[in-house]
C-alpha positions, 0 to 999 in steps of 0.5 A, a space after each residue: 462526536 464533536 466534528 473538527 472543522 479542519 476535517 471534511 466529511 465525506 460519508 457520515 456514518 454516525 457514532 456507534 453506541 458504547 457496548 452495554 458491558 464496561 468490559 469485554 474480551 475479543 480475539 482481534 481489535 483493529 485500531 483505525 478504519 483507513 484503507 489498511 485497517 479496513 483491508 485487514 479486517 476484511 481479509 480476517 473476516 473472509 477467513 472466518 475470524 471475528 474482528 472488532 474495529 474502533 475508529 476515532 471518527 464517526 465519518 469517512 474523511 474527504 480531503 487530500 490523502 492517497 490516490 495512487 494504488 499499484 497492481 500489487 494492492 489491486 491484486 490483493 483487493 481483487 482476492 478479497 472481492 473489491 478489486 473490480 469495484 475500485 477499478 471500476 470507479 477509479 482512473 486506469 493508467 499505465 504511462 508516466 511522463 517526465 518533462 524538464 524545463 520549458 520543453 513541451 515534449 517529455 524527456 522520458 516516458 515509461 510503461 509501468 506494466 511491461 508484463 501484459 495479459 494481467 487482470 489488474 492494471 499497472 495503477 488506478 487513481 481513485 480518492 482514498 475515501 472511495 476505497 474506504 467506502 467500498 471497503 466498508 460496504 464489503 465489511 457490512 455484509 459480514 456478521 463477524 465484523 463490528 465497526 465501532 464509529 467514534 470510539 477513541 483509544 485512550 490508553 493501552 496496558 500490554 501483557 505477554 499474551 494479550 492487551 487491555 484497551 481503554 476506549 472512549 465512545 462519546 461520554 461513555 468509557 469501556 475496557 477491551 481485553 484483546 488477544 490481539 491488537 492491530 494498530 492501524 491508526 496512522 502516523 500520529 498513532 495513539 497506540 504507538 504513542 501510548 506504548 512509548 514507541 517512535 520512529 527512526 529516519 529522516 524528515 525532509 526539509 521541504 514543503 509541497 502544496 496539494 491542490 485537488 481541483 475539479 475541472 472538465 478536460 480531455 487530458 490523458 490518464 497519465 502521470 506527468 511530472 516536471 523538473 524545473 517548469 517555467 510555472 514553478 521555477 527551480 522546483 518540481 510539479 505533478 499532475 494526476 487525474 482522478 475520478 469525478 473530474 478531480 485532478 491532483 496538482 502538486 507543487 514543490 514550494 521549498 523551505 521556510 514558507 508560511 504555511 498558512 498563507 500558502 493554502 489560501 485560494 488567492 496563493 494557490 490559484 496562480 500556481 494552477 493557472 500557470 500550469 494548466 493555462 490562464 483560462 482554465 475553469 476550475 473549482 477547489 476541492 482541497 488544498 494542503 501543505 505537507 512535509 513528509 518523513 521517511 522514518 519506521 519503527 524499529 519493530 512492528 511486532 510488540 507482543 500481541 500488539 502489531 503495527 501496520 500501515 503509517 502507524 509503523 512506517 512513513 514515506 514520501 508520497 512520491 511513488 505512492 508507496 505509503 498506502 500501497 506499502 500498508 495494503 502489503 502489511 495487510 496481505 502479509 499479516 492476515 494469513 499468518 494470524 489466521 493460522 495462529 487464531 486457528 491453532 495451527 501455527 505458533 504465535 512466534 510465526 509473527 516474526 516472519 511478519 516483522 521481518 517481511 514488513 520491515 523489508 518492505 518498509 526499508 525498501 520503500 524508504 530507500 526509494 522514497 529517500 533516493 527520489 526525493 534526493 534526486 527531485 529536490 537536490 539541496 546542494 549545487 553539486 547534487 543539482 548539477 548531477 541531477 541536471 546532467 542526468 536529465 540533459 542526457 536522458 532527453 538524448 540518450 536512452 541509457 540515461 532514462 532509467 536514472 531519472 527519478 521522478 518518484 520511482 513508483 511503487 511495486 511489489 517488494 520481494 522478500 529476498 531474505 524471508 525465513 519462510 522461503 526455501 533456497 532454490 536447488 537450481 539457480 538457473 531460473 528466469 521466473 519469480 524467485 522465492 519471496 517474490 509475488 506470483 505473476 498473473 496471466 490467463 489461465 483456464 478461461 480466467 486468471 491465474 491469481 483467481 484460481 490460486 486463491 487464499 490457501 497454498 497451492 502448487 503450480 506445475 508443469 505435468 507433475 502433482 503433489 498431495 495435500 494441496 491444490 495443484 494448478 497444471 499450467 502445461 496448457 498455457 505456454 504464457 504462463 509456463 514462460 512467465 514462471 520458467 516452468 520446464 516439464 516436471 518443475 513446480 512452484 509452491 505458492 503461499 496463501 498471500 500468493 508469494 512464492 515459497 519455493 520452486 523445484 526442477 524436480 519436486 517430490 512429496 518430501 520436498 513440497 511437504 518440507 517447503 510448506 512446513 517451513 512457509 507455515 512457520 513450523 520449521 525454524 
């Protein structure tokens, strides 16, 4: 396909020829080969489903995209067999520091992995194109996956139980009749636009400059954030380390700027030198301006068409909630769609995806909006309040949790999930129903590796039939983390989310909770 000069190429894939038939029928069509679409395809493929992916570009693009991936995403990717490669390539970090004004020492420092002894780290910084390449290499090992590069969706006709997609591949065109279409085609989703759907929410009136630069340096692998620094007075700034000696610098510029002029090297480089020193030696990787939104669709499921990632919701990049939220969508969706494809759950089971994915999006939007309002106050009272919090935080520990420099992505708890069984005993200290299961050392390895991708029961000296039983009684660490007293148990969903827990389980209780979590109980 004709290359867009504004989109840099990281890995050329080459255009995929159009299919020989002008019309074909498939079970699952994924639109978009970004991290979310590729993760969905890999999860479904590993469960034995045939998946076709169409992607508008015939290459993996470079440039300024997601770089911070949280522990929950790493746990998901590890379950899919790519976590180790992503961690090995990435820069591991757990510490964040917040600076204010001309103070050389941070006013606040935080640890992003307070619960230690887990397989995956708190965060890994790695460029999105590396993640996509790792996922593509994993998908290329599956014969039941067909990735079509340079194939664009032109139109979609949605029926009650299937959808017909008009696809262009170079000069050729063809039609796909798909039982399910998963739209992962980004913030400017063609599928969403063609269906006449839109977002609801806020667009923030501010501009931010991303400068990805390449330089040698021995700075620590930490997240550094500045409020009102001397090198960007009245604004904010951010510094992150990436693999391959690449660094992400982020500068708040304010509203009403000349966006085209702002990314010219002669205008960017003074910011870089002011932050890092006048004698710093660096090369430009990518400069860009962004204005962000905190918005989502009112629904993510529209009959046979399912939306995920940026196609469904948008947040500010502060806190790394965008792509991580999309990976959570993939994790939530795939096991449910797999049960539907196998005929063991009704199609209405996807309503639980709509409920839980919207809960994730809403929490991310809420935190992202609060972060932005704190970081860039638009009124004098809001600025005074922020500065008062920063002043207190520099002296008193109680104020430090109130400092909001972009609350970083954490796993969302589905507190109102229709799939959860309500606790019989409210006196629990472990993860509640709707929460991700905690990892920890188990049987010479790690618990989440043993939990796997099916329903599992975590127990302390008890057992139930019909599913995998993991007895944690020999692990004091895990019994403490799950608050597993003798005879108690946790039911874990295939996406490693807690479905139910009991102090005194029996077979009937466990079977009923599994039925509910499988979408067989309304």
